[in-house]
All heavy atoms as an XYZ file, in Angstrom:
689
protein
N    -114.481   -113.785   -153.538
C    -114.818   -115.161   -153.966
C    -114.331   -116.149   -153.114
O    -113.194   -116.045   -152.637
C    -114.355   -115.332   -155.450
C    -114.676   -116.637   -156.009
S    -114.184   -116.911   -157.696
C    -115.319   -116.039   -158.607
N    -115.151   -117.079   -152.544
C    -114.521   -118.168   -151.658
C    -113.657   -118.998   -152.414
O    -113.609   -119.188   -153.629
C    -115.782   -118.969   -151.143
O    -116.328   -119.717   -152.229
C    -116.773   -118.027   -150.486
N    -112.931   -119.844   -151.640
C    -111.992   -120.831   -152.164
C    -112.686   -121.847   -152.934
O    -112.340   -122.187   -154.135
C    -111.095   -121.412   -151.083
C    -110.308   -122.599   -151.534
C    -110.322   -120.460   -150.271
N    -113.896   -122.243   -152.558
C    -114.602   -123.230   -153.213
C    -115.129   -122.769   -154.570
O    -115.009   -123.463   -155.660
C    -115.870   -123.683   -152.485
N    -115.552   -121.453   -154.671
C    -115.972   -120.906   -155.926
C    -114.842   -120.729   -156.816
O    -114.911   -120.899   -158.015
C    -116.691   -119.551   -155.691
C    -117.917   -119.640   -155.019
C    -118.991   -120.238   -155.973
C    -120.311   -120.166   -155.317
N    -121.342   -120.793   -156.177
N    -113.668   -120.385   -156.309
C    -112.406   -120.204   -157.162
C    -112.023   -121.631   -157.735
O    -111.773   -121.655   -158.978
C    -111.309   -119.677   -156.391
O    -111.683   -118.279   -155.736
C    -109.940   -119.464   -157.137
N    -111.981   -122.611   -157.028
C    -111.634   -123.826   -157.495
C    -112.750   -124.329   -158.537
O    -112.289   -124.906   -159.557
C    -111.548   -124.948   -156.323
C    -111.466   -126.377   -156.812
C    -110.409   -124.558   -155.441
N    -113.955   -124.025   -158.314
C    -115.082   -124.402   -159.259
C    -114.747   -123.821   -160.566
O    -114.951   -124.365   -161.641
C    -116.447   -124.177   -158.656
C    -117.495   -124.581   -159.547
C    -118.868   -124.364   -158.952
O    -119.012   -124.136   -157.707
O    -119.904   -124.181   -159.697
N    -114.544   -122.507   -160.537
C    -114.294   -121.759   -161.732
C    -113.046   -122.195   -162.393
O    -113.113   -122.329   -163.747
C    -114.103   -120.198   -161.429
N    -112.004   -122.651   -161.800
C    -110.743   -123.126   -162.421
C    -111.091   -124.553   -163.103
O    -110.658   -124.779   -164.243
C    -109.634   -123.240   -161.443
C    -109.139   -121.937   -160.933
C    -108.091   -122.092   -159.784
O    -108.088   -123.096   -159.191
N    -107.305   -121.073   -159.652
N    -111.819   -125.331   -162.463
C    -112.267   -126.709   -163.054
C    -113.095   -126.421   -164.172
O    -112.907   -127.144   -165.320
C    -112.967   -127.510   -161.950
C    -113.554   -128.699   -162.667
C    -112.050   -127.931   -160.842
N    -114.050   -125.498   -164.221
C    -114.888   -125.147   -165.411
C    -114.047   -124.660   -166.467
O    -114.169   -125.161   -167.683
C    -115.966   -124.177   -165.032
C    -117.073   -124.809   -164.115
O    -117.147   -126.089   -164.066
O    -117.698   -123.945   -163.528
N    -113.150   -123.837   -166.260
C    -112.237   -123.338   -167.340
C    -111.338   -124.361   -167.903
O    -111.228   -124.425   -169.073
C    -111.379   -122.130   -166.745
O    -110.531   -121.664   -167.734
N    -110.860   -125.310   -167.087
C    -109.923   -126.392   -167.545
C    -110.767   -127.222   -168.476
O    -110.255   -127.731   -169.464
C    -109.482   -127.092   -166.301
C    -108.393   -128.048   -166.696
N    -108.552   -129.312   -167.183
C    -107.043   -127.946   -166.683
C    -107.401   -129.954   -167.330
N    -106.529   -129.057   -167.098
N    -112.075   -127.469   -168.170
C    -112.903   -128.381   -168.922
C    -113.187   -127.732   -170.261
O    -113.193   -128.533   -171.267
C    -114.193   -128.591   -168.145
N    -113.326   -126.533   -170.286
C    -113.630   -125.863   -171.688
C    -112.441   -125.967   -172.517
O    -112.440   -126.197   -173.655
C    -114.046   -124.330   -171.396
C    -113.981   -123.587   -172.708
C    -115.368   -124.356   -170.752
N    -111.211   -125.664   -171.896
C    -109.971   -125.796   -172.658
C    -109.817   -127.288   -173.209
O    -109.446   -127.460   -174.292
C    -108.776   -125.318   -171.803
C    -107.469   -125.624   -172.534
C    -108.871   -123.850   -171.487
N    -110.011   -128.296   -172.340
C    -109.810   -129.678   -172.684
C    -110.864   -129.903   -173.832
O    -110.481   -130.728   -174.851
C    -110.037   -130.562   -171.520
C    -109.022   -130.676   -170.637
O    -107.861   -130.255   -170.922
O    -109.175   -131.166   -169.449
N    -112.098   -129.529   -173.813
C    -113.058   -129.757   -174.963
C    -112.565   -129.062   -176.179
O    -112.671   -129.716   -177.254
C    -114.429   -129.160   -174.486
C    -115.073   -129.969   -173.452
C    -116.293   -129.247   -172.960
O    -116.866   -128.343   -173.623
N    -116.778   -129.676   -171.766
N    -112.096   -127.829   -176.121
C    -111.490   -127.263   -177.297
C    -110.210   -127.980   -178.020
O    -110.185   -128.149   -179.203
C    -111.194   -125.859   -177.036
N    -109.444   -128.422   -177.039
C    -108.400   -129.263   -177.593
C    -108.893   -130.589   -178.215
O    -108.424   -130.934   -179.291
C    -107.351   -129.700   -176.339
C    -106.624   -128.508   -175.810
C    -106.375   -130.715   -176.849
C    -105.946   -128.630   -174.516
N    -109.953   -131.054   -177.699
C    -110.550   -132.192   -178.293
C    -111.072   -131.939   -179.732
O    -110.913   -132.813   -180.631
N    -111.736   -130.857   -179.920
C    -112.120   -130.353   -181.234
C    -111.009   -130.325   -182.183
O    -111.003   -130.782   -183.309
C    -112.877   -129.014   -181.142
C    -113.111   -128.443   -182.499
C    -114.212   -129.090   -180.409
N    -109.965   -129.628   -181.773
C    -108.726   -129.580   -182.680
C    -108.098   -130.893   -182.905
O    -107.706   -131.197   -184.069
C    -107.704   -128.560   -182.098
C    -108.229   -127.114   -181.755
C    -107.006   -126.327   -180.953
C    -108.480   -126.417   -183.205
N    -108.068   -131.734   -181.987
C    -107.452   -133.119   -182.166
C    -108.351   -133.816   -183.181
O    -107.859   -134.494   -184.158
C    -107.318   -133.842   -180.929
C    -107.122   -135.431   -181.171
C    -106.262   -133.327   -180.056
N    -109.682   -133.721   -183.036
C    -110.577   -134.554   -183.989
C    -110.545   -133.984   -185.396
O    -110.596   -134.676   -186.352
C    -111.979   -134.541   -183.345
N    -110.604   -132.664   -185.477
C    -110.846   -131.995   -186.747
C    -109.446   -132.044   -187.565
O    -109.489   -132.288   -188.763
C    -111.492   -130.617   -186.604
C    -111.402   -129.881   -187.942
C    -112.748   -130.623   -186.035
N    -108.390   -131.650   -186.884
C    -107.180   -131.472   -187.564
C    -106.113   -132.660   -187.340
O    -105.027   -132.556   -187.876
C    -106.597   -130.106   -187.226
C    -107.400   -129.006   -187.532
N    -107.568   -128.565   -188.836
C    -108.183   -128.192   -186.732
C    -108.412   -127.527   -188.758
N    -108.703   -127.309   -187.549
N    -106.602   -133.658   -186.589
C    -105.755   -134.803   -186.398
C    -104.242   -134.391   -185.890
O    -103.254   -134.850   -186.381
C    -105.626   -135.708   -187.650
C    -106.941   -136.255   -188.018
C    -106.843   -137.298   -189.157
N    -108.117   -137.935   -189.416
C    -108.943   -137.710   -190.260
N    -108.669   -136.784   -191.100
N    -110.020   -138.346   -190.386
N    -104.279   -133.461   -184.896
C    -102.975   -133.104   -184.248
C    -102.973   -133.774   -182.795
O    -103.966   -134.006   -182.230
C    -102.796   -131.555   -184.184
C    -103.970   -130.905   -183.422
C    -102.727   -131.071   -185.545
C    -103.836   -129.458   -183.266
N    -101.818   -133.879   -182.246
C    -101.752   -134.492   -180.891
C    -102.291   -133.431   -179.883
O    -102.348   -132.240   -180.106
C    -100.285   -134.634   -180.678
C     -99.645   -134.502   -181.996
C    -100.549   -133.659   -182.912
N    -102.868   -134.019   -178.800
C    -103.441   -133.081   -177.698
C    -102.412   -132.030   -177.216
O    -102.889   -130.824   -177.089
C    -103.721   -133.959   -176.529
C    -104.046   -135.311   -177.296
C    -103.077   -135.359   -178.475
N    -101.181   -132.297   -177.152
C    -100.224   -131.209   -176.688
C    -100.110   -130.176   -177.733
O    -100.074   -128.899   -177.383
C     -98.849   -131.862   -176.514
N    -100.217   -130.565   -179.104
C    -100.210   -129.533   -180.141
C    -101.480   -128.653   -180.051
O    -101.497   -127.564   -180.372
C    -100.052   -130.247   -181.521
N    -102.604   -129.325   -179.694
C    -103.958   -128.579   -179.569
C    -103.758   -127.541   -178.628
O    -104.311   -126.348   -178.753
N    -103.092   -127.783   -177.403
C    -103.064   -126.902   -176.370
C    -102.140   -125.672   -176.879
O    -102.413   -124.450   -176.720
C    -102.403   -127.368   -175.090
C    -102.250   -126.361   -174.013
C    -103.345   -125.885   -173.394
C    -100.974   -125.769   -173.809
C    -103.132   -124.826   -172.353
C    -100.770   -124.787   -172.943
C    -101.934   -124.329   -172.240
N    -101.037   -126.013   -177.540
C    -100.085   -125.047   -178.097
C    -100.972   -124.132   -179.152
O    -100.625   -122.933   -179.152
C     -98.882   -125.619   -178.741
C     -97.985   -126.215   -177.657
C     -97.463   -125.152   -176.687
O     -96.981   -124.135   -177.153
O     -97.533   -125.451   -175.525
N    -101.738   -124.675   -179.955
C    -102.514   -123.951   -180.842
C    -103.327   -122.868   -180.180
O    -103.382   -121.769   -180.492
C    -103.353   -124.794   -181.818
C    -104.410   -124.047   -182.548
C    -102.553   -125.577   -182.825
N    -104.075   -123.355   -179.179
C    -104.969   -122.437   -178.290
C    -104.155   -121.327   -177.762
O    -104.350   -120.115   -177.807
C    -105.719   -123.204   -177.309
C    -106.776   -124.185   -177.741
C    -107.331   -124.906   -176.552
C    -107.837   -123.446   -178.526
N    -102.990   -121.625   -177.110
C    -102.029   -120.736   -176.565
C    -101.633   -119.608   -177.443
O    -101.599   -118.524   -177.293
C    -100.930   -121.504   -175.830
C     -99.940   -120.548   -175.009
C     -98.816   -121.226   -174.466
N     -98.033   -121.824   -175.633
C     -97.180   -121.048   -176.385
N     -96.980   -119.772   -176.137
N     -96.506   -121.721   -177.272
N    -101.140   -120.184   -178.658
C    -100.688   -119.257   -179.685
C    -101.720   -118.271   -180.123
O    -101.469   -117.097   -180.389
C    -100.049   -120.001   -180.803
C     -99.427   -119.330   -181.882
C     -98.766   -120.110   -183.019
O     -98.145   -121.095   -182.800
O     -98.955   -119.701   -184.156
N    -102.886   -118.797   -180.393
C    -103.977   -118.052   -180.908
C    -104.260   -116.889   -179.862
O    -104.455   -115.777   -180.086
C    -105.265   -118.829   -181.211
C    -106.472   -117.950   -181.538
C    -104.924   -119.632   -182.447
N    -104.331   -117.336   -178.628
C    -104.612   -116.373   -177.539
C    -103.551   -115.304   -177.486
O    -103.908   -114.051   -177.356
C    -104.587   -117.241   -176.124
O    -104.720   -116.250   -175.122
N    -102.364   -115.649   -177.643
C    -101.145   -114.646   -177.546
C    -101.257   -113.739   -178.779
O    -101.141   -112.450   -178.595
C     -99.911   -115.246   -177.497
C     -99.661   -115.976   -176.143
C     -98.352   -116.689   -176.022
O     -97.711   -116.894   -177.031
N     -97.899   -117.000   -174.804
N    -101.514   -114.252   -179.946
C    -101.365   -113.407   -181.185
C    -102.801   -112.554   -181.368
O    -102.703   -111.661   -182.176
C    -101.236   -114.390   -182.389
C     -99.806   -114.888   -182.561
N     -99.402   -115.899   -181.855
C     -98.830   -114.279   -183.160
C     -98.129   -116.185   -182.168
N     -97.714   -115.209   -182.987
N    -103.805   -112.973   -180.674
C    -105.034   -112.166   -180.825
C    -105.413   -111.271   -179.682
O    -106.324   -110.515   -179.711
C    -106.214   -112.997   -181.228
O    -106.372   -113.996   -180.086
C    -105.985   -113.820   -182.528
N    -104.530   -111.441   -178.608
C    -104.785   -110.781   -177.399
C    -106.206   -111.076   -176.826
O    -106.904   -110.275   -176.268
C    -104.607   -109.189   -177.535
C    -104.451   -108.550   -176.161
O    -103.846   -109.155   -175.179
N    -104.852   -107.352   -176.062
N    -106.628   -112.354   -176.986
C    -107.849   -112.984   -176.396
C    -107.508   -113.966   -175.375
O    -106.645   -114.858   -175.622
C    -108.660   -113.528   -177.479
C    -110.047   -114.121   -176.949
C    -109.030   -112.389   -178.526
N    -108.137   -113.993   -174.172
C    -107.722   -114.887   -173.236
C    -107.967   -116.355   -173.697
O    -108.887   -116.644   -174.494
C    -108.708   -114.651   -171.954
C    -108.425   -113.384   -171.166
C    -109.344   -113.356   -169.969
C    -108.986   -112.029   -169.222
N    -107.941   -112.080   -168.292
N    -107.143   -117.159   -173.199
C    -107.170   -118.656   -173.575
C    -108.453   -119.255   -173.439
O    -109.042   -119.921   -174.373
C    -106.084   -119.425   -172.757
C    -105.992   -120.941   -173.116
C    -105.236   -120.945   -174.573
C    -105.216   -121.736   -172.024
N    -109.164   -119.013   -172.412
C    -110.493   -119.580   -172.051
C    -111.482   -119.160   -173.032
O    -112.326   -119.819   -173.610
C    -110.901   -119.265   -170.702
C    -112.273   -119.632   -170.259
N    -113.364   -118.850   -170.400
C    -112.725   -120.908   -169.761
C    -114.432   -119.649   -170.039
N    -114.052   -120.878   -169.578
N    -111.346   -117.889   -173.493
C    -112.327   -117.294   -174.456
C    -112.052   -117.905   -175.910
O    -113.029   -118.247   -176.613
C    -112.231   -115.790   -174.564
O    -112.504   -115.219   -173.278
C    -113.148   -115.240   -175.507
N    -110.704   -118.132   -176.204
C    -110.430   -118.738   -177.517
C    -111.041   -120.146   -177.436
O    -111.610   -120.598   -178.518
C    -108.876   -118.788   -177.722
C    -108.582   -119.634   -178.858
C    -108.413   -117.408   -177.939
N    -110.873   -120.829   -176.281
C    -111.396   -122.246   -176.267
C    -112.998   -122.286   -176.397
O    -113.478   -123.054   -177.149
C    -111.042   -122.780   -174.904
N    -113.652   -121.266   -175.949
C    -115.088   -121.214   -176.065
C    -115.439   -120.944   -177.566
O    -116.386   -121.403   -177.987
C    -115.709   -120.073   -175.200
C    -115.614   -120.406   -173.695
C    -116.119   -119.209   -172.775
O    -116.030   -117.998   -173.237
O    -116.630   -119.418   -171.672
N    -114.670   -120.087   -178.141
C    -115.032   -119.783   -179.531
C    -114.688   -121.102   -180.376
O    -115.507   -121.299   -181.389
C    -113.926   -118.679   -180.061
C    -114.215   -117.404   -179.471
S    -112.916   -116.138   -180.138
C    -113.407   -114.688   -179.308
N    -113.641   -121.840   -180.132
C    -113.498   -123.139   -180.860
C    -114.573   -124.063   -180.630
O    -114.964   -124.827   -181.662
C    -112.055   -123.681   -180.472
C    -111.915   -125.170   -181.086
C    -110.908   -122.819   -181.024
N    -115.060   -124.133   -179.504
C    -116.223   -125.037   -179.168
C    -117.465   -124.583   -179.962
O    -118.205   -125.340   -180.547
C    -116.505   -125.167   -177.667
C    -115.348   -125.830   -177.019
C    -117.833   -125.851   -177.392
C    -115.387   -125.775   -175.503
N    -117.751   -123.252   -179.906
C    -118.764   -122.721   -180.564
C    -118.580   -122.993   -182.190
O    -119.608   -123.216   -182.941
N    -117.372   -122.833   -182.725
C    -117.198   -123.079   -184.124
C    -117.538   -124.563   -184.440
O    -118.178   -124.853   -185.406
C    -115.580   -122.763   -184.419
C    -115.156   -123.251   -185.710
C    -115.424   -122.503   -186.939
C    -114.360   -124.235   -186.131
N    -114.793   -123.175   -187.873
C    -114.187   -124.322   -187.455
C    -113.838   -125.359   -185.263
C    -113.423   -125.367   -188.013
C    -113.104   -126.388   -185.826
C    -112.906   -126.301   -187.203
N    -117.188   -125.521   -183.493
C    -117.480   -126.816   -183.761
C    -118.935   -127.141   -183.846
O    -119.442   -127.949   -184.472
C    -116.775   -127.729   -182.687
N    -119.719   -126.243   -183.198
C    -121.228   -126.346   -183.178
C    -121.796   -125.506   -184.249
O    -123.104   -125.323   -184.219
C    -121.681   -125.879   -181.818
C    -121.228   -126.770   -180.639
C    -121.681   -126.108   -179.283
C    -121.847   -128.130   -180.805
N    -121.102   -124.895   -185.090
C    -121.560   -124.147   -186.273
C    -121.503   -122.657   -186.188
O    -121.980   -121.880   -187.129
N    -120.907   -122.105   -185.192
C    -120.876   -120.731   -185.081
C    -119.592   -120.241   -185.831
O    -118.704   -120.968   -186.003
C    -120.713   -120.242   -183.618
C    -121.982   -120.601   -182.849
C    -121.681   -120.299   -181.332
O    -120.754   -119.706   -180.927
N    -122.731   -120.781   -180.590
N    -119.600   -118.869   -186.295
C    -118.525   -118.315   -186.940
C    -117.445   -117.846   -185.954
O    -117.856   -117.460   -184.841
C    -118.927   -117.205   -187.897
O    -119.892   -117.502   -188.854
N    -116.130   -117.974   -186.374
C    -115.093   -117.296   -185.658
C    -114.885   -115.941   -186.040
O    -114.978   -115.593   -187.230
C    -113.909   -118.200   -185.816
C    -113.767   -119.531   -185.259
C    -112.472   -120.237   -185.853
C    -113.760   -119.572   -183.798
N    -114.435   -115.047   -185.146
C    -113.943   -113.704   -185.631
C    -112.799   -113.983   -186.542
O    -112.036   -114.792   -186.342
C    -113.526   -113.156   -184.221
C    -114.171   -113.826   -183.222
C    -114.336   -115.270   -183.661
N    -112.758   -113.057   -187.593
C    -111.758   -113.155   -188.630
C    -110.305   -113.347   -188.065
O    -109.470   -114.186   -188.537
C    -111.956   -111.934   -189.497
C    -110.986   -112.125   -190.788
C    -111.189   -110.947   -191.757
O    -112.252   -110.526   -192.004
O    -110.106   -110.507   -192.365
N    -110.043   -112.450   -187.171
C    -108.674   -112.474   -186.621
C    -108.287   -113.810   -185.952
O    -107.241   -114.318   -186.077
C    -108.380   -111.357   -185.564
O    -109.383   -111.419   -184.547
C    -108.394   -109.990   -186.297
N    -109.278   -114.377   -185.211
C    -109.107   -115.687   -184.490
C    -109.016   -116.829   -185.527
O    -108.235   -117.634   -185.473
C    -110.227   -115.938   -183.387
C    -110.115   -117.323   -182.977
C    -110.222   -114.881   -182.375
N    -109.885   -116.809   -186.594
C    -109.974   -117.764   -187.571
C    -108.598   -117.836   -188.385
O    -108.104   -118.903   -188.624
C    -111.013   -117.527   -188.610
C    -111.182   -118.580   -189.651
C    -112.297   -118.485   -190.586
O    -113.046   -117.331   -190.438
O    -112.639   -119.333   -191.313
N    -108.084   -116.604   -188.719
C    -106.761   -116.538   -189.323
C    -105.628   -117.100   -188.528
O    -104.775   -117.891   -188.867
C    -106.389   -115.090   -189.758
C    -105.220   -114.990   -190.638
C    -104.989   -113.580   -191.127
N    -106.091   -112.740   -191.342
C    -106.518   -111.642   -190.565
N    -105.781   -111.435   -189.605
N    -107.535   -110.973   -190.790
N    -105.598   -116.677   -187.232
C    -104.485   -117.167   -186.374
C    -104.635   -118.643   -185.982
O    -103.585   -119.276   -185.936
C    -104.627   -116.365   -184.990
N    -105.886   -119.078   -185.995
C    -106.111   -120.546   -185.729
C    -105.657   -121.299   -186.890
O    -104.913   -122.411   -186.737
C    -107.581   -120.765   -185.374
C    -107.831   -122.174   -184.879
C    -107.294   -122.458   -183.590
C    -109.474   -122.327   -184.633
N    -105.948   -120.960   -188.111
C    -105.498   -121.714   -189.325
C    -103.993   -121.679   -189.387
O    -103.464   -122.752   -189.740
N    -103.320   -120.562   -189.112
C    -101.946   -120.560   -189.163
C    -101.251   -121.341   -188.069
O    -100.294   -122.166   -188.414
C    -101.441   -118.978   -189.011
C    -101.782   -118.193   -190.199
C    -101.497   -116.725   -189.947
O    -101.317   -116.201   -188.833
N    -101.792   -115.947   -191.133
N    -101.839   -121.378   -186.845
C    -101.160   -122.089   -185.839
C    -101.389   -123.738   -186.097
O    -100.377   -124.416   -185.867
C    -101.934   -121.842   -184.526
N    -102.551   -124.005   -186.615
C    -102.739   -125.423   -187.020
C    -101.877   -125.933   -188.087
O    -101.214   -126.887   -187.981
C    -104.223   -125.622   -187.358
C    -104.459   -126.978   -188.060
C    -105.186   -125.635   -186.194
N    -101.652   -124.975   -189.003
C    -100.728   -125.292   -190.097
C     -99.333   -125.508   -189.719
O     -98.618   -126.476   -190.098
C    -100.784   -124.295   -191.219
C     -99.865   -124.456   -192.375
C     -99.812   -123.322   -193.346
O    -100.234   -122.233   -193.085
N     -99.234   -123.545   -194.558
N     -98.866   -124.684   -188.721
C     -97.520   -124.880   -188.311
C     -97.375   -126.266   -187.545
O     -96.251   -126.776   -187.447
C     -97.165   -123.711   -187.408
C     -96.742   -122.506   -188.032
C     -96.193   -121.482   -187.156
N     -97.149   -120.748   -186.376
C     -97.946   -119.759   -186.859
N     -97.685   -119.361   -188.026
N     -98.696   -119.136   -186.096
N     -98.372   -126.706   -186.980
C     -98.288   -127.960   -186.242
C     -98.649   -129.251   -186.900
O     -98.405   -130.363   -186.547
C     -99.042   -127.805   -184.964
C     -98.210   -126.942   -183.939
C     -99.089   -126.400   -182.825
N     -98.165   -125.570   -182.024
C     -97.973   -124.323   -182.297
N     -98.366   -123.800   -183.394
N     -97.228   -123.619   -181.495
N     -99.344   -129.123   -188.099
C     -99.760   -130.253   -188.772
C     -99.412   -130.426   -190.240
O     -99.537   -131.443   -190.801
C    -101.268   -130.173   -188.811
O    -101.825   -129.276   -189.590
N     -98.843   -129.375   -190.699
C     -98.526   -129.407   -192.156
C     -99.646   -129.173   -193.058
O     -99.509   -129.303   -194.283
N    -100.779   -128.910   -192.521
C    -102.042   -128.720   -193.353
C    -101.919   -127.321   -193.918
O    -101.094   -126.544   -193.659
C    -103.194   -128.757   -192.528
C    -103.500   -130.188   -191.977
C    -104.692   -130.298   -191.054
O    -105.583   -129.200   -190.969
N    -104.976   -131.373   -190.487
N    -102.816   -127.067   -194.967
C    -102.705   -125.792   -195.636
C    -103.162   -124.426   -194.955
O    -103.141   -123.368   -195.460
C    -103.519   -125.908   -197.024
C    -104.981   -126.181   -196.730
O    -105.462   -126.101   -195.665
O    -105.699   -126.410   -197.805
N    -103.606   -124.617   -193.638
C    -104.037   -123.501   -192.969
C    -105.456   -123.103   -193.076
O    -105.920   -122.032   -192.448
N    -106.179   -123.840   -193.973
C    -107.689   -123.586   -194.077
C    -108.398   -124.425   -193.059
O    -108.197   -125.645   -193.053
C    -108.133   -123.940   -195.551
C    -109.583   -123.884   -195.678
C    -107.394   -123.129   -196.554
N    -109.184   -123.842   -192.347
C    -109.960   -124.481   -191.285
C    -111.027   -125.316   -191.863
O    -111.995   -124.831   -192.576
C    -110.562   -123.619   -190.217
C    -109.580   -122.914   -189.347
C    -110.304   -121.907   -188.457
C    -108.666   -123.952   -188.548
N    -110.932   -126.651   -191.734
C    -112.163   -127.606   -192.131
C    -113.264   -127.524   -191.233
O    -113.033   -127.316   -189.923
N    -114.425   -127.594   -191.672
C    -115.559   -127.721   -190.744
C    -115.734   -129.079   -190.150
O    -115.454   -130.115   -190.769
C    -116.864   -127.485   -191.713
C    -117.286   -126.075   -191.741
C    -118.018   -125.643   -190.453
N    -118.035   -124.227   -190.389
C    -117.978   -123.478   -189.288
N    -117.799   -124.040   -188.195
N    -118.097   -122.206   -189.373
N    -116.083   -129.070   -188.872
C    -116.156   -130.251   -188.191
C    -117.387   -131.043   -188.875
O    -118.369   -130.489   -189.262
C    -116.536   -129.920   -186.705
C    -116.240   -128.467   -186.600
C    -116.245   -127.832   -187.956
N    -117.201   -132.349   -188.854
C    -118.341   -133.174   -189.502
C    -119.454   -133.558   -188.511
O    -119.155   -133.836   -187.334
C    -117.701   -134.526   -190.050
C    -116.561   -134.275   -191.056
C    -117.109   -133.438   -192.335
O    -118.232   -133.835   -192.791
N    -116.271   -132.632   -192.926
């Protein structure tokens, strides 16, 4: 892979993560730094790459279902950072 392609892939991955953080901020009213920590924690607890978790969160915002393990871990991580009940609300 060329340097240009590597940089392009990194920028695309960063954009997906930023979009997923935006979903978490909007839906759960948590700060952006907490949104990143939620993604990181879910990734670690489910053994799913951070970029893939971010793609799942974006898909969820668009109406797709989350895998059960990811949904559970996401709810728990959000709860720890927001004081919410851990139930994922649907984006409006």
